[in-house]
N, CA, C and O atoms as a DFTB+ gen file, in Angstrom:
612 C
 N C O
     1  1      -6.895       0.138     -13.920
     2  2      -6.656       1.006     -15.046
     3  2      -6.737       2.445     -14.555
     4  3      -7.721       2.837     -13.928
     5  1      -5.734       3.207     -14.831
     6  2      -5.722       4.613     -14.432
     7  2      -6.072       5.481     -15.628
     8  3      -5.654       5.200     -16.751
     9  1      -6.831       6.523     -15.388
    10  2      -7.161       7.512     -16.412
    11  2      -6.581       8.832     -15.917
    12  3      -7.272       9.602     -15.250
    13  1      -5.304       9.102     -16.243
    14  2      -4.597      10.234     -15.657
    15  2      -5.277      11.586     -15.866
    16  3      -5.355      12.382     -14.930
    17  1      -5.771      11.859     -17.073
    18  2      -6.378      13.155     -17.340
    19  2      -7.588      13.416     -16.449
    20  3      -7.878      14.560     -16.099
    21  1      -8.279      12.359     -16.091
    22  2      -9.467      12.503     -15.248
    23  2      -9.138      12.305     -13.776
    24  3      -9.994      12.542     -12.924
    25  1      -7.918      11.875     -13.453
    26  2      -7.545      11.625     -12.076
    27  2      -8.277      10.446     -11.468
    28  3      -8.495      10.403     -10.257
    29  1      -8.658       9.490     -12.301
    30  2      -9.445       8.353     -11.837
    31  2      -8.682       7.052     -11.967
    32  3      -7.803       6.903     -12.816
    33  1      -9.037       6.116     -11.106
    34  2      -8.603       4.728     -11.228
    35  2      -9.873       3.905     -11.384
    36  3     -10.819       4.056     -10.611
    37  1      -9.888       3.038     -12.384
    38  2     -11.030       2.153     -12.626
    39  2     -10.573       0.738     -12.286
    40  3      -9.531       0.277     -12.751
    41  1     -11.371       0.062     -11.467
    42  2     -11.016      -1.298     -11.067
    43  2     -12.283      -2.103     -10.823
    44  3     -13.375      -1.546     -10.710
    45  1     -12.126      -3.420     -10.744
    46  2     -13.245      -4.303     -10.417
    47  2     -13.592      -4.086      -8.945
    48  3     -12.708      -3.951      -8.099
    49  1     -14.871      -4.057      -8.659
    50  2     -15.327      -3.850      -7.287
    51  2     -14.927      -5.012      -6.390
    52  3     -14.762      -6.145      -6.841
    53  1     -14.776      -4.701      -5.117
    54  2     -14.483      -5.697      -4.086
    55  2     -15.611      -5.657      -3.059
    56  3     -16.302      -4.648      -2.925
    57  1     -15.790      -6.749      -2.345
    58  2     -16.831      -6.798      -1.313
    59  2     -16.676      -5.654      -0.319
    60  3     -17.671      -5.148       0.200
    61  1     -15.451      -5.245      -0.051
    62  2     -15.192      -4.155       0.893
    63  2     -15.713      -2.802       0.402
    64  3     -15.773      -1.848       1.178
    65  1     -16.087      -2.709      -0.867
    66  2     -16.612      -1.457      -1.427
    67  2     -18.096      -1.255      -1.135
    68  3     -18.652      -0.203      -1.452
    69  1     -18.738      -2.251      -0.536
    70  2     -20.192      -2.207      -0.405
    71  2     -20.715      -0.937       0.258
    72  3     -21.656      -0.333      -0.258
    73  1     -20.144      -0.513       1.372
    74  2     -20.653       0.683       2.060
    75  2     -20.521       1.925       1.186
    76  3     -21.448       2.730       1.101
    77  1     -19.376       2.079       0.540
    78  2     -19.168       3.244      -0.325
    79  2     -20.122       3.215      -1.522
    80  3     -20.672       4.248      -1.906
    81  1     -20.316       2.039      -2.105
    82  2     -21.212       1.927      -3.251
    83  2     -22.673       2.128      -2.845
    84  3     -23.470       2.651      -3.624
    85  1     -23.017       1.717      -1.639
    86  2     -24.369       1.957      -1.135
    87  2     -24.616       3.467      -1.036
    88  3     -25.694       3.945      -1.389
    89  1     -23.613       4.219      -0.554
    90  2     -23.745       5.686      -0.470
    91  2     -23.889       6.298      -1.870
    92  3     -24.719       7.181      -2.082
    93  1     -23.080       5.827      -2.817
    94  2     -23.160       6.331      -4.198
    95  2     -24.542       6.042      -4.776
    96  3     -25.151       6.907      -5.405
    97  1     -25.031       4.826      -4.563
    98  2     -26.333       4.425      -5.103
    99  2     -27.460       5.276      -4.511
   100  3     -28.345       5.731      -5.236
   101  1     -27.424       5.485      -3.206
   102  2     -28.472       6.278      -2.560
   103  2     -28.456       7.723      -3.058
   104  3     -29.510       8.337      -3.220
   105  1     -27.271       8.260      -3.299
   106  2     -27.168       9.639      -3.783
   107  2     -27.616       9.777      -5.231
   108  3     -28.078      10.843      -5.639
   109  1     -27.483       8.713      -6.007
   110  2     -27.790       8.780      -7.444
   111  2     -29.284       8.798      -7.731
   112  3     -29.712       9.365      -8.736
   113  1     -30.075       8.190      -6.870
   114  2     -31.509       8.078      -7.131
   115  2     -32.255       9.207      -6.441
   116  3     -32.374       9.241      -5.217
   117  1     -32.753      10.125      -7.249
   118  2     -33.512      11.270      -6.759
   119  2     -34.862      11.275      -7.459
   120  3     -35.050      10.527      -8.418
   121  1     -35.804      12.090      -7.013
   122  2     -37.080      12.167      -7.725
   123  2     -36.913      12.516      -9.208
   124  3     -37.722      12.090     -10.032
   125  1     -35.882      13.280      -9.556
   126  2     -35.659      13.642     -10.965
   127  2     -35.256      12.444     -11.807
   128  3     -35.486      12.442     -13.017
   129  1     -34.659      11.421     -11.196
   130  2     -34.227      10.257     -11.961
   131  2     -35.337       9.232     -12.139
   132  3     -35.168       8.265     -12.881
   133  1     -36.462       9.427     -11.477
   134  2     -37.593       8.530     -11.636
   135  2     -37.526       7.324     -10.721
   136  3     -36.660       7.242      -9.850
   137  1     -38.439       6.391     -10.918
   138  2     -38.513       5.142     -10.180
   139  2     -38.576       5.329      -8.664
   140  3     -37.615       5.018      -7.960
   141  1     -39.711       5.839      -8.156
   142  2     -39.857       5.982      -6.698
   143  2     -39.602       4.683      -5.941
   144  3     -39.101       4.718      -4.817
   145  1     -39.937       3.541      -6.534
   146  2     -39.713       2.273      -5.833
   147  2     -38.227       2.010      -5.616
   148  3     -37.850       1.417      -4.606
   149  1     -37.378       2.439      -6.547
   150  2     -35.933       2.256      -6.380
   151  2     -35.418       3.196      -5.294
   152  3     -34.575       2.813      -4.483
   153  1     -35.926       4.423      -5.281
   154  2     -35.518       5.384      -4.250
   155  2     -35.835       4.815      -2.870
   156  3     -35.004       4.879      -1.963
   157  1     -37.027       4.261      -2.711
   158  2     -37.404       3.651      -1.433
   159  2     -36.481       2.493      -1.082
   160  3     -36.058       2.354       0.066
   161  1     -36.171       1.661      -2.074
   162  2     -35.338       0.479      -1.823
   163  2     -33.935       0.869      -1.385
   164  3     -33.421       0.321      -0.411
   165  1     -33.296       1.821      -2.098
   166  2     -31.909       2.170      -1.763
   167  2     -31.810       2.955      -0.462
   168  3     -30.739       3.011       0.142
   169  1     -32.895       3.553      -0.025
   170  2     -32.883       4.270       1.251
   171  2     -33.339       3.408       2.419
   172  3     -33.371       3.876       3.558
   173  1     -33.689       2.162       2.151
   174  2     -34.066       1.215       3.203
   175  2     -32.809       0.893       4.022
   176  3     -31.766       0.601       3.436
   177  1     -32.879       0.937       5.346
   178  2     -31.679       0.665       6.156
   179  2     -31.115      -0.744       5.968
   180  3     -29.970      -1.001       6.341
   181  1     -31.897      -1.657       5.399
   182  2     -31.425      -3.024       5.185
   183  2     -30.964      -3.262       3.744
   184  3     -30.657      -4.395       3.374
   185  1     -30.914      -2.213       2.937
   186  2     -30.476      -2.328       1.539
   187  2     -29.023      -2.786       1.486
   188  3     -28.178      -2.303       2.240
   189  1     -28.748      -3.724       0.588
   190  2     -27.367      -4.138       0.320
   191  2     -27.096      -3.931      -1.160
   192  3     -27.923      -4.276      -2.004
   193  1     -25.959      -3.378      -1.468
   194  2     -25.614      -3.056      -2.856
   195  2     -25.380      -4.325      -3.670
   196  3     -25.915      -4.470      -4.769
   197  1     -24.586      -5.236      -3.133
   198  2     -24.282      -6.471      -3.851
   199  2     -25.358      -7.514      -3.572
   200  3     -25.955      -7.532      -2.496
   201  1     -25.599      -8.382      -4.552
   202  2     -26.572      -9.458      -4.411
   203  2     -26.088     -10.640      -5.246
   204  3     -25.056     -10.555      -5.911
   205  1     -26.831     -11.732      -5.210
   206  2     -26.473     -12.886      -6.035
   207  2     -26.485     -12.518      -7.514
   208  3     -25.647     -12.993      -8.280
   209  1     -27.440     -11.668      -7.921
   210  2     -27.531     -11.242      -9.327
   211  2     -26.504     -10.166      -9.678
   212  3     -26.159      -9.998     -10.848
   213  1     -26.021      -9.446      -8.688
   214  2     -25.092      -8.341      -8.907
   215  2     -23.903      -8.437      -7.944
   216  3     -23.758      -7.605      -7.049
   217  1     -23.063      -9.448      -8.129
   218  2     -21.901      -9.591      -7.249
   219  2     -20.836      -8.537      -7.582
   220  3     -20.926      -7.864      -8.609
   221  1     -19.840      -8.398      -6.719
   222  2     -18.803      -7.401      -6.980
   223  2     -18.187      -7.485      -8.378
   224  3     -17.905      -6.452      -8.986
   225  1     -17.974      -8.697      -8.896
   226  2     -17.318      -8.857     -10.192
   227  2     -18.052      -8.276     -11.386
   228  3     -17.454      -8.130     -12.452
   229  1     -19.331      -7.938     -11.246
   230  2     -20.066      -7.329     -12.361
   231  2     -19.962      -5.810     -12.362
   232  3     -20.534      -5.140     -13.222
   233  1     -19.229      -5.273     -11.391
   234  2     -19.120      -3.820     -11.252
   235  2     -17.683      -3.356     -11.463
   236  3     -16.731      -4.008     -11.034
   237  1     -17.557      -2.250     -12.114
   238  2     -16.293      -1.538     -12.166
   239  2     -16.478      -0.286     -11.320
   240  3     -17.510       0.382     -11.390
   241  1     -15.470       0.017     -10.528
   242  2     -15.533       1.139      -9.594
   243  2     -14.589       2.227     -10.073
   244  3     -13.482       1.946     -10.533
   245  1     -15.032       3.460      -9.964
   246  2     -14.172       4.612     -10.236
   247  2     -13.702       5.163      -8.893
   248  3     -14.506       5.430      -8.000
   249  1     -12.380       5.329      -8.765
   250  2     -11.792       5.891      -7.554
   251  2     -11.090       7.192      -7.893
   252  3     -10.423       7.301      -8.923
   253  1     -11.243       8.173      -7.025
   254  2     -10.493       9.420      -7.118
   255  2      -9.827       9.618      -5.762
   256  3     -10.498       9.668      -4.731
   257  1      -8.508       9.730      -5.772
   258  2      -7.748       9.881      -4.527
   259  2      -8.070       8.780      -3.524
   260  3      -8.169       9.042      -2.326
   261  1      -8.234       7.552      -4.005
   262  2      -8.494       6.413      -3.135
   263  2      -9.914       6.313      -2.604
   264  3     -10.212       5.436      -1.792
   265  1     -10.786       7.196      -3.051
   266  2     -12.181       7.217      -2.587
   267  2     -13.099       6.776      -3.725
   268  3     -12.967       7.256      -4.851
   269  1     -14.031       5.858      -3.434
   270  2     -14.982       5.391      -4.448
   271  2     -15.907       6.542      -4.814
   272  3     -16.583       7.107      -3.954
   273  1     -15.929       6.888      -6.114
   274  2     -16.755       8.016      -6.564
   275  2     -17.797       7.601      -7.594
   276  3     -18.591       8.431      -8.038
   277  1     -17.806       6.344      -7.975
   278  2     -18.813       5.890      -8.925
   279  2     -18.590       4.436      -9.295
   280  3     -17.621       3.795      -8.887
   281  1     -19.529       3.949     -10.085
   282  2     -19.440       2.564     -10.546
   283  2     -20.162       2.440     -11.880
   284  3     -20.919       3.313     -12.304
   285  1     -19.892       1.334     -12.501
   286  2     -20.618       0.953     -13.704
   287  2     -20.830      -0.550     -13.617
   288  3     -19.939      -1.297     -13.211
   289  1     -22.009      -0.975     -13.999
   290  2     -22.321      -2.409     -13.983
   291  2     -22.359      -2.866     -15.437
   292  3     -23.153      -2.360     -16.230
   293  1     -21.508      -3.816     -15.781
   294  2     -21.441      -4.363     -17.140
   295  2     -21.844      -5.823     -17.100
   296  3     -21.330      -6.609     -16.304
   297  1     -22.775      -6.168     -17.975
   298  2     -23.224      -7.565     -18.076
   299  2     -23.494      -7.875     -19.537
   300  3     -23.720      -6.969     -20.339
   301  1     -23.471      -9.156     -19.884
   302  2     -23.914      -9.499     -21.240
   303  2     -25.353      -9.016     -21.437
   304  3     -26.172      -9.116     -20.524
   305  1     -25.655      -8.502     -22.611
   306  2     -26.991      -7.977     -22.890
   307  2     -28.052      -9.078     -22.858
   308  3     -29.221      -8.816     -22.573
   309  1     -27.639     -10.297     -23.149
   310  2     -28.558     -11.437     -23.082
   311  2     -27.721     -12.694     -22.844
   312  3     -26.495     -12.631     -22.763
   313  1     -28.392     -13.813     -22.735
   314  2     -27.673     -15.085     -22.554
   315  2     -27.375     -15.756     -23.894
   316  3     -26.798     -16.844     -23.929
   317  1     -27.759     -15.122     -24.980
   318  2     -27.574     -15.711     -26.303
   319  2     -26.122     -15.587     -26.759
   320  3     -25.521     -14.519     -26.640
   321  1     -25.563     -16.666     -27.276
   322  2     -24.195     -16.666     -27.790
   323  2     -24.040     -15.639     -28.917
   324  3     -22.995     -15.004     -29.051
   325  1     -25.097     -15.487     -29.723
   326  2     -25.046     -14.561     -30.856
   327  2     -25.017     -13.092     -30.414
   328  3     -24.753     -12.202     -31.222
   329  1     -25.285     -12.850     -29.150
   330  2     -25.337     -11.493     -28.603
   331  2     -24.181     -11.258     -27.623
   332  3     -24.145     -10.236     -26.937
   333  1     -23.239     -12.205     -27.559
   334  2     -22.177     -12.157     -26.553
   335  2     -21.254     -10.956     -26.705
   336  3     -20.581     -10.582     -25.744
   337  1     -21.201     -10.342     -27.881
   338  2     -20.321      -9.191     -28.094
   339  2     -20.917      -7.888     -27.551
   340  3     -20.254      -6.852     -27.585
   341  1     -22.161      -7.925     -27.051
   342  2     -22.830      -6.729     -26.553
   343  2     -22.873      -6.764     -25.036
   344  3     -23.357      -7.725     -24.438
   345  1     -22.363      -5.708     -24.422
   346  2     -22.437      -5.561     -22.977
   347  2     -23.544      -4.565     -22.646
   348  3     -23.638      -3.505     -23.264
   349  1     -24.368      -4.904     -21.685
   350  2     -25.406      -3.986     -21.222
   351  2     -24.808      -3.124     -20.119
   352  3     -24.076      -3.619     -19.263
   353  1     -25.121      -1.847     -20.145
   354  2     -24.587      -0.888     -19.194
   355  2     -25.719      -0.324     -18.343
   356  3     -26.774       0.044     -18.860
   357  1     -25.491      -0.261     -17.036
   358  2     -26.397       0.437     -16.140
   359  2     -25.586       1.614     -15.605
   360  3     -24.634       1.424     -14.848
   361  1     -25.957       2.802     -15.989
   362  2     -25.195       3.977     -15.580
   363  2     -24.422       4.556     -16.738
   364  3     -24.705       4.272     -17.902
   365  1     -23.446       5.369     -16.404
   366  2     -22.647       6.056     -17.411
   367  2     -21.601       5.131     -18.003
   368  3     -20.874       4.476     -17.256
   369  1     -21.506       5.060     -19.301
   370  2     -20.526       4.212     -19.980
   371  2     -19.216       4.961     -20.163
   372  3     -19.219       6.160     -20.441
   373  1     -18.098       4.263     -20.008
   374  2     -16.777       4.836     -20.191
   375  2     -16.025       3.932     -21.166
   376  3     -15.737       2.775     -20.859
   377  1     -15.718       4.462     -22.320
   378  2     -15.136       3.640     -23.382
   379  2     -13.925       2.811     -22.970
   380  3     -13.955       1.599     -23.181
   381  1     -12.854       3.378     -22.396
   382  2     -11.681       2.543     -22.077
   383  2     -12.010       1.395     -21.133
   384  3     -11.404       0.328     -21.230
   385  1     -12.937       1.591     -20.245
   386  2     -13.319       0.536     -19.312
   387  2     -13.974      -0.618     -20.057
   388  3     -13.621      -1.779     -19.848
   389  1     -14.914      -0.303     -20.916
   390  2     -15.616      -1.351     -21.652
   391  2     -14.660      -2.126     -22.548
   392  3     -14.772      -3.347     -22.662
   393  1     -13.716      -1.429     -23.188
   394  2     -12.757      -2.132     -24.036
   395  2     -11.926      -3.107     -23.217
   396  3     -11.649      -4.219     -23.667
   397  1     -11.530      -2.702     -22.026
   398  2     -10.729      -3.575     -21.172
   399  2     -11.516      -4.811     -20.758
   400  3     -10.917      -5.836     -20.432
   401  1     -12.837      -4.737     -20.762
   402  2     -13.678      -5.873     -20.386
   403  2     -14.020      -6.749     -21.589
   404  3     -14.742      -7.734     -21.428
   405  1     -13.531      -6.429     -22.790
   406  2     -13.707      -7.291     -23.939
   407  2     -14.917      -6.989     -24.800
   408  3     -15.252      -7.798     -25.666
   409  1     -15.576      -5.885     -24.609
   410  2     -16.758      -5.554     -25.402
   411  2     -16.410      -4.755     -26.640
   412  3     -15.404      -4.046     -26.670
   413  1     -17.242      -4.869     -27.661
   414  2     -17.079      -4.044     -28.851
   415  2     -18.257      -3.098     -29.047
   416  3     -18.250      -2.261     -29.949
   417  1     -19.274      -3.242     -28.187
   418  2     -20.431      -2.368     -28.253
   419  2     -20.992      -2.202     -26.848
   420  3     -21.026      -3.148     -26.061
   421  1     -21.430      -0.993     -26.548
   422  2     -22.133      -0.721     -25.300
   423  2     -23.589      -0.465     -25.629
   424  3     -23.896       0.176     -26.634
   425  1     -24.484      -0.954     -24.800
   426  2     -25.898      -0.603     -24.956
   427  2     -26.411      -0.173     -23.593
   428  3     -25.937      -0.640     -22.558
   429  1     -27.383       0.722     -23.610
   430  2     -27.971       1.189     -22.374
   431  2     -29.409       1.585     -22.627
   432  3     -29.844       1.745     -23.767
   433  1     -30.140       1.738     -21.525
   434  2     -31.527       2.180     -21.595
   435  2     -31.665       3.371     -20.665
   436  3     -31.109       3.385     -19.567
   437  1     -32.408       4.364     -21.110
   438  2     -32.597       5.579     -20.320
   439  2     -34.043       6.043     -20.488
   440  3     -34.622       5.924     -21.568
   441  1     -34.613       6.568     -19.416
   442  2     -35.985       7.065     -19.502
   443  2     -36.072       8.200     -20.510
   444  3     -35.211       9.079     -20.544
   445  1     -37.110       8.177     -21.325
   446  2     -37.310       9.220     -22.320
   447  2     -37.502      10.596     -21.712
   448  3     -37.304      11.601     -22.395
   449  1     -37.878      10.665     -20.455
   450  2     -38.066      11.940     -19.770
   451  2     -36.763      12.494     -19.208
   452  3     -36.736      13.628     -18.730
   453  1     -35.695      11.726     -19.255
   454  2     -34.420      12.143     -18.674
   455  2     -33.570      12.841     -19.739
   456  3     -32.561      12.306     -20.198
   457  1     -33.998      14.038     -20.118
   458  2     -33.325      14.784     -21.184
   459  2     -31.842      15.058     -20.911
   460  3     -31.035      14.946     -21.834
   461  1     -31.451      15.412     -19.680
   462  2     -30.010      15.620     -19.448
   463  2     -29.188      14.373     -19.745
   464  3     -28.116      14.472     -20.342
   465  1     -29.674      13.195     -19.337
   466  2     -28.939      11.957     -19.606
   467  2     -28.907      11.659     -21.100
   468  3     -27.872      11.248     -21.627
   469  1     -30.027      11.860     -21.787
   470  2     -30.061      11.626     -23.229
   471  2     -29.035      12.512     -23.947
   472  3     -28.307      12.042     -24.822
   473  1     -28.984      13.785     -23.575
   474  2     -28.009      14.701     -24.198
   475  2     -26.577      14.272     -23.890
   476  3     -25.713      14.298     -24.766
   477  1     -26.331      13.877     -22.640
   478  2     -24.994      13.438     -22.252
   479  2     -24.570      12.222     -23.062
   480  3     -23.472      12.199     -23.618
   481  1     -25.430      11.214     -23.132
   482  2     -25.089      10.004     -23.880
   483  2     -24.859      10.322     -25.357
   484  3     -23.928       9.793     -25.964
   485  1     -25.694      11.177     -25.937
   486  2     -25.505      11.533     -27.350
   487  2     -24.188      12.279     -27.557
   488  3     -23.505      12.050     -28.556
   489  1     -23.825      13.157     -26.640
   490  2     -22.542      13.878     -26.754
   491  2     -21.359      12.927     -26.675
   492  3     -20.302      13.211     -27.238
   493  1     -21.520      11.794     -25.982
   494  2     -20.418      10.838     -25.857
   495  2     -20.455       9.757     -26.931
   496  3     -19.724       8.769     -26.851
   497  1     -21.315       9.947     -27.945
   498  2     -21.303       9.050     -29.096
   499  2     -22.372       7.983     -29.144
   500  3     -22.414       7.206     -30.097
   501  1     -23.240       7.919     -28.145
   502  2     -24.343       6.957     -28.207
   503  2     -25.390       7.448     -29.194
   504  3     -25.607       8.652     -29.334
   505  1     -26.039       6.506     -29.879
   506  2     -27.139       6.839     -30.788
   507  2     -28.390       6.104     -30.324
   508  3     -28.321       5.032     -29.723
   509  1     -29.529       6.710     -30.618
   510  2     -30.811       6.077     -30.270
   511  2     -31.066       4.937     -31.247
   512  3     -31.093       5.125     -32.464
   513  1     -31.252       3.759     -30.680
   514  2     -31.500       2.585     -31.508
   515  2     -32.954       2.146     -31.470
   516  3     -33.387       1.349     -32.302
   517  1     -33.698       2.654     -30.526
   518  2     -35.104       2.272     -30.444
   519  2     -35.767       2.900     -29.235
   520  3     -35.111       3.419     -28.332
   521  1     -37.081       2.837     -29.248
   522  2     -37.864       3.359     -28.134
   523  2     -38.934       2.346     -27.761
   524  3     -39.703       1.888     -28.606
   525  1     -38.968       2.011     -26.496
   526  2     -40.014       1.142     -25.978
   527  2     -41.088       2.070     -25.416
   528  3     -40.968       2.574     -24.299
   529  1     -42.124       2.285     -26.199
   530  2     -43.178       3.241     -25.840
   531  2     -43.928       2.791     -24.588
   532  3     -44.330       1.633     -24.472
   533  1     -44.107       3.718     -23.661
   534  2     -44.877       3.440     -22.462
   535  2     -44.382       2.250     -21.668
   536  3     -45.187       1.531     -21.075
   537  1     -43.084       2.025     -21.640
   538  2     -42.505       0.850     -20.985
   539  2     -42.692       0.878     -19.464
   540  3     -42.799      -0.171     -18.830
   541  1     -42.730       2.064     -18.892
   542  2     -42.912       2.204     -17.454
   543  2     -44.122       3.085     -17.172
   544  3     -44.458       3.978     -17.950
   545  1     -44.761       2.816     -16.058
   546  2     -45.830       3.687     -15.571
   547  2     -45.321       4.257     -14.249
   548  3     -45.214       3.549     -13.248
   549  1     -45.014       5.542     -14.271
   550  2     -44.422       6.208     -13.123
   551  2     -45.335       7.350     -12.687
   552  3     -45.609       8.277     -13.449
   553  1     -45.789       7.259     -11.462
   554  2     -46.663       8.273     -10.879
   555  2     -47.844       8.590     -11.794
   556  3     -48.185       9.750     -12.025
   557  1     -48.456       7.523     -12.306
   558  2     -49.676       7.656     -13.089
   559  2     -49.509       7.987     -14.554
   560  3     -50.507       8.130     -15.261
   561  1     -48.287       8.113     -15.037
   562  2     -48.123       8.389     -16.467
   563  2     -47.130       7.423     -17.096
   564  3     -46.192       6.949     -16.455
   565  1     -47.369       7.151     -18.373
   566  2     -46.507       6.226     -19.098
   567  2     -45.257       6.959     -19.567
   568  3     -45.322       8.090     -20.049
   569  1     -44.117       6.287     -19.414
   570  2     -42.823       6.870     -19.765
   571  2     -42.113       5.915     -20.711
   572  3     -42.074       4.707     -20.477
   573  1     -41.550       6.470     -21.783
   574  2     -40.807       5.677     -22.759
   575  2     -39.445       5.274     -22.199
   576  3     -38.872       5.963     -21.355
   577  1     -38.944       4.147     -22.687
   578  2     -37.601       3.679     -22.383
   579  2     -36.818       3.757     -23.694
   580  3     -37.173       3.082     -24.660
   581  1     -35.779       4.555     -23.742
   582  2     -34.989       4.751     -24.955
   583  2     -33.778       3.820     -24.918
   584  3     -33.011       3.825     -23.956
   585  1     -33.615       3.034     -25.959
   586  2     -32.478       2.126     -26.086
   587  2     -31.416       2.846     -26.906
   588  3     -31.692       3.353     -27.993
   589  1     -30.188       2.884     -26.366
   590  2     -29.088       3.578     -27.050
   591  2     -27.902       2.623     -27.174
   592  3     -27.753       1.693     -26.381
   593  1     -27.074       2.865     -28.167
   594  2     -25.905       2.024     -28.359
   595  2     -24.719       2.808     -28.872
   596  3     -24.859       3.895     -29.433
   597  1     -23.543       2.231     -28.664
   598  2     -22.314       2.859     -29.142
   599  2     -21.313       1.744     -29.460
   600  3     -20.999       0.914     -28.607
   601  1     -20.817       1.739     -30.703
   602  2     -19.778       0.789     -31.088
   603  2     -18.428       1.331     -30.661
   604  3     -18.156       2.524     -30.789
   605  1     -17.583       0.442     -30.153
   606  2     -16.285       0.867     -29.633
   607  2     -15.163       0.665     -30.619
   608  3     -14.106       1.278     -30.475
   609  1     -15.355      -0.173     -31.615
   610  2     -14.279      -0.470     -32.565
   611  2     -14.076       0.667     -33.547
   612  3     -13.209       0.583     -34.417
């Protein structure tokens, strides 16, 4: 799928994308994004982007000028048939991509301390659906996990 105005091509990831996606993943996790354990994991020389739980087919890749510049991981929010219309998003959601994958709603979770991400998601139409108080303990303090959603229909 091409998004001409943005100069992007969105496609399903391939195994050959692993090195590029590993670079994207390592660049995305900084001290400002939280989760020191994830930062350590993605900077480990033996880190692999794809796994049995996250094979290439669960990722959509954004390409600009033939170069991988980002990804989104879309999965069912749960294994329940009654929840099959909800796709869980890790990362930035892009409406045309999710529609092409058959979803009618996007859901995501973001740290309550990540104000830039919260503002970005709200500007793109996501609404706060709930807060998991003190869901994470990061560097000695409890951090909320904010659940957000956006209907695509």
